[in-house]
N, C-alpha and C positions, 0 to 999 in steps of 0.2 A: 503494499499500500504506499501511496506516496504521501509524505506528511505535509508538503507545502502547496500542493495544488489540487484542486478537486479534479476528479476524474472525468474524462470526456464522455460522450454518448456510449452507453454500454455497447451497443450494436457494433460500435467501430472497435471493440476489443478483442472481438471474436473473428480470426481470418475466415473468409468465405470458403477456403479448401478444407476447413475442418482442422488443420494443424493447431497446436496450441502453444504459442508463447506465452506462459502465465504471466500474470501481473504486468501486462504491456500499458505502460503510462508514459506520458510526456514528463520527462525528468528535468528539474531545475539545475542549473549549474553549481550544485553545492553538495554537502554530504548527504548521501542517499538516506531516506527515511522510509523507503519500501520495506516492508517487514521481512521479505524473502531475502533481501540483500544481507540481513543481520542473521539468518539462520543457516548460511552455507556451511558452517563449521559444526553445526549440531549432527552427531553421529546417529544415523537411523539405526535402532536397535533391531530391526527385523533382518533375519536371515534367509527367509525364504522368498517366494515372489512377492513383490510390493503390489498390493491392490490399491491402497488410498496413499497418495503422496504425502509425505510427512508434513510438508508447509499446509496442507489441508486441515490435518489433525489439529496442529498447532493454532492455526487462524481461527477455526471454529470454536476451539477451547477458549481462546482469549475473547473473542466476541460473545460467547454464551455466559462466561463468568461476569462480563462487565454488565450485561443484561439481566443478571439475577440467577443464573445457574449455580447451584451448590453442590451438584454431584454429576457423576457421568450420565445418568438416565436423562437428567434434564439438559446436559450437553448435547446428547444425541437428538432428543426431542427438539431442541433449538435449531439444529443443523436441517432437520426435516422441515420445519415450519418457515425457515428462511431460507430455503433451498435456492429459491428464485434470485433473491438479493445476492446470496453468495456466488451464485453462478457468474455474477458479473466480474468477480475476480479470481474464482478458483476453477480448476478442471474438475468438475463434479460428475464427469461421464461414468465414474464407477459407483455413484451414489455417495450417501452419506454412511459413515461407519457405524455400527451399532454400539451400544453404551459399553458392551463388554470389550470392543476393540478399542474404544478410547482408553478405558481402564488399562488394558494389556500394554499398548503403546506408551502411554503416559507413566505407566508404572515401570517401564523399561528404559526410558531416557534418563541419562545421567543428569543429576540435579545441577551440578556445577557448571556444566555446558548449557543446561536449559536456561539457567538465571542469568548466565553471561550474555547470550543471545538477547534476552528479553531486555536486560539493562541496556546493551548497545543500541537497541532500537529506541527505547524511551529516551535515552540522552540524546539520540539524533532528533527526537521529537521537541524535546524541552531541555534547552541547555541548563546544566547544574551551576549554580552560582558559586564562583570561586571563593575560597577561604570562608565558607560558611560553617555552622555548627553542625557537627554530625553526632547524634545520639546513638549509643549502643545499649541494648537491653535485651533481655531473655524472655521467652513465653512458652507457656507449654499448652500443647493441643491435647485437652484434657480427656477428650474421649477417643484418642487414637491408640490407647492400649488394647491389647487383645489377650484375654486370659487364656484362650485355648492354646496359642502359640507362645504364651509367655513373653509377649512383646509389650515392653513398657511404653507409656505414653511418650511421644515426641516432643522434646524440649529444643527450642530453636533460639539463636541468637541473633539478633537482627540490627542492621545499621540503617538510620533513618535521617535524610537530609532534611533539616527542619525548616529551611527558608523555602525550598521548592517542594516539600512533601513528597519526596521520592524515596522508595526503598532501595538502598544502593546494594543490599546484598543480605544473605543470611547463610548460616550453617548449622546443622544438626549436631546437637551435644550427644556425644557418645555415651550410650547407656551405662557404661563404667566409668564416666569422666564427669565433668561438670563445666561451668561457664569459664572457670579460669582457663582450661586448656582450649576451650572453643574460641574465645575472643581472639588469642593470636592467628588463629587460622583464618578467622573473618578478615582481620586486618591484611592479611598476605594477599587477599583477593581484591581490596579496595585500592581506587584511586583516591587518595584524601590529602594529597600534599598540599600544604597551605591552609587546611582546614583545622578547627578547633574540635577535638573529640571529647564527649563528655561520657562518663560511665558511673554507675553507682557503685557503693562500697565493695560489692563482690569483686568487682574488676581493678579494686586498688591493690595492685602488685607490681612490683619492680619489673618483672619481665614483660608485663602488658604496658607500662609506661616506657619501656625501651623499644618495644615493638611499634608504637605510635610515633616515636620520634624518628625511627628507621624508616617509617613511611613519610617522612618529612612533614609531619604534623605537630600539632601541640596538644596537650591533654589538660582537663579539668576533671580530677578525680575525687569523688567523695569518700571521706574517711569516717570509719566507724570502729567498733570494738574489735574487729578482725584484725585490726593494725593497732593494738592496744598501747604500745610504747608511742607511736606518732600520734594516735588520738589523744591521749593524756597530755602530750606536750603542746599540742594545738589548743586544747581546751584550756590549760594552764595559762597559756600566753594571752588568750583573747580576755579570760576572765580578768587577770592581773592588769593588762593594758587598758581593759574597759573600766575597770574600777577607778583609774586615774584619767579617764577620758582620753586615752592615748596621747597624754602628754609625753612630747619628745619622741614619739613614734610616728614616723611617716605612714599615713593612712589615706586611702581613698574610700569615700562613703556614698552609697546611694539609697534612696528611700522610696518605697512605693506604698500607696493606699488603695484599698479595695474595699467596696461596700456591696452587699448582695446576699440573697438567700438568708437573711436573718443574721448576718454576721458581718464585722468590720476587722479586716485584716491589714495590719501594718507589715511590711517586709523591709528590713535593713540589711544592707550588704557591706562587707568591709573587706578590703584587700590590703595587704601588708607585705612588706619585704620579709625574706625568711630570716628568723633570728638566728644568730651564731651558735646559740646553745639549744636549738631545737633537737630534741632527741630524733636519731634515725635520720637526719637531713642528709648525710652523705651517702645513703643507700639508694636515694631516689634520683635517677638520671635527670640533669638540667632542671631540678627543682628551683623556680624562680620567685615564686610568691605563694603566699598562703592566704585562704579566704574563709570567711565565715558568713552564713545567711542566717538571720535572725527572723523568726515569724512570731508575732504577736496577734493572737486571735480573740475577739470579744463576741461572745455570743450568749445570749440570755443573761447578761450581766457578768458571766464567768469569763475570766481571762485564762489564756492558754500560751505558754511560751514554749518555743522550738528551737534550738540551735543545731546547725549543721556546718561540718567543716569539710574544707577542700584543700587539695595542693594543686598547684598550677606550674606548667613548665614555661609559662610566658606571663609576663608582668602586664595584666590587664587594668584598665579602669574599673571602678567598681560598678559603673553602669553596664560595661561590656560583661563583666563577670556575672551580674544578675541576668542578662540576656542569656547566657549559656546556661545558668542554672535553671531558669525557668523553661528554656527551650528543650532541656533534656526530658521534661515531662510531656513534650508534645509526643514522644514515642508511644507513651502510654495512652494518651487521650485521643491522638489522631491516627494512630496506626493500630495497636493492640485492641484498644476498646472498638474502633471501627470494625475490625476483622471479626470480633466476637458479636457484636450487636448487629451490624449490617450484613455480614458475610456469614454469620452462624459458624465460625471456625471452630469454636468450642464444642459444637454439636457434631461435628465431622467424624465419621467412623470409618474412613478410608484407611486401609491397611496394606494393600496388595504392592509389594516391592517398593519402588519409589513413589508410588502414586500419592501417598499423602504429602510427602515433601513437595513434589512438583505442583500439586493442586494449591498448597500454601504459596508457593512461587507465584502461581496464576492469580490468587486472590491479592497479593501485594502488590503486583503489577497491574491489575484492574484498579486497585484503590489509588495508586499512584496517577494513572491516566485520568480518572475521574476527577481527582482534586486538583489536577492541572488545567482542567476544563472550566472557563469562568462565564461561558456564554449563558448558563442557566443558573439562576441565583436560588437553589434549593440544595438540601442536604444530600449526601453520598446515597442515601437510600432512594430517594426520589429521583436521583440522577441515573441510577440503574434501571428504575422503571421506565423513566423517559427514554433511554437508549433502546430498550426493548420495544416500545411502542413506536418510535420514530427513528426510521433508518437515517435520515438525514442528521440527527442529532448524534447517533452513533458514528457516523462518519466524521463528525467534528472532533469527536474524542480520539478517534483513530488515526486522523490526519493531523492531530496536533493544532487544530484551528481555534 
């Protein structure tokens, strides 16, 4: 599909002699956004005679998930209902695959290749902002476990470009491992040079900090009791310095206030140089600053305080630090929450081969495309409905218009 120009009259796309040069469009002189150009490197897992072109499987699945399909049965049904529209772009002389065929093929495709192809296509449609905040966090597909085969629920670590709202990548956490080992694997496949990477306390590890720096990015890592010595040192420094109103201590401050839902919340952010006597400071590569976020919430006359501590590889203003801290939670609110509520990801029972992982990649791709379309001022759920109802709106999503 061409991301920059509308397609010409559909009759002009099908040669009169019956030969089929798929996806024949007038191309602009720039990086191709045609979907098939980005799937050339995707390995076809089938060894026998191929009936359905792999690009058909991929394209129908992408369109169907955008339009509301949440399983392989609904993907196949979408393909049958939209066959006439899809035939403008695809060679459908062999028909629409069955749901079992979709399941088998998508269950056999290598997830790393599949995700790389999809991300290549998305970034051709929507340029990712350089130097932005990239949030990394984990999520469990709760109903992906299978008692019969002793398959545990899938846990994934995802990277989310907070400004563009694009899923940059994900890796499955090995059943015998955890996020600490999965995050470096994810960092290895990301292009994050110049970005600011935020990770919660689970990822506050020296090896992860070094992996971020090796990717030519900077880190903002939350610190909790899993790094007890460092945590106690940060807590003592901010408590002591705060008691004297940071007298003699260079500090950058930023404050925000919000009201709503029966509560008033004041957030104050502090960024300071790393004190010479901070415990553990020499273990952390390129440690350049420390930060604290203080939240004071008043609800029904009751006050609640919370302090969170951070280490930074780059000296930021308190305002920029606040943006990094707040942006990190967008991976929960704008990615994980949307996947659960709008895409029903937690209810998915897909288990066969890589089907669960690849379907999760499809959901994240669909969510990224939907969020980057601003022609319709409604939520993601209603955008999915609109795409299913209106082919022209789906074309806007697919073509990056």
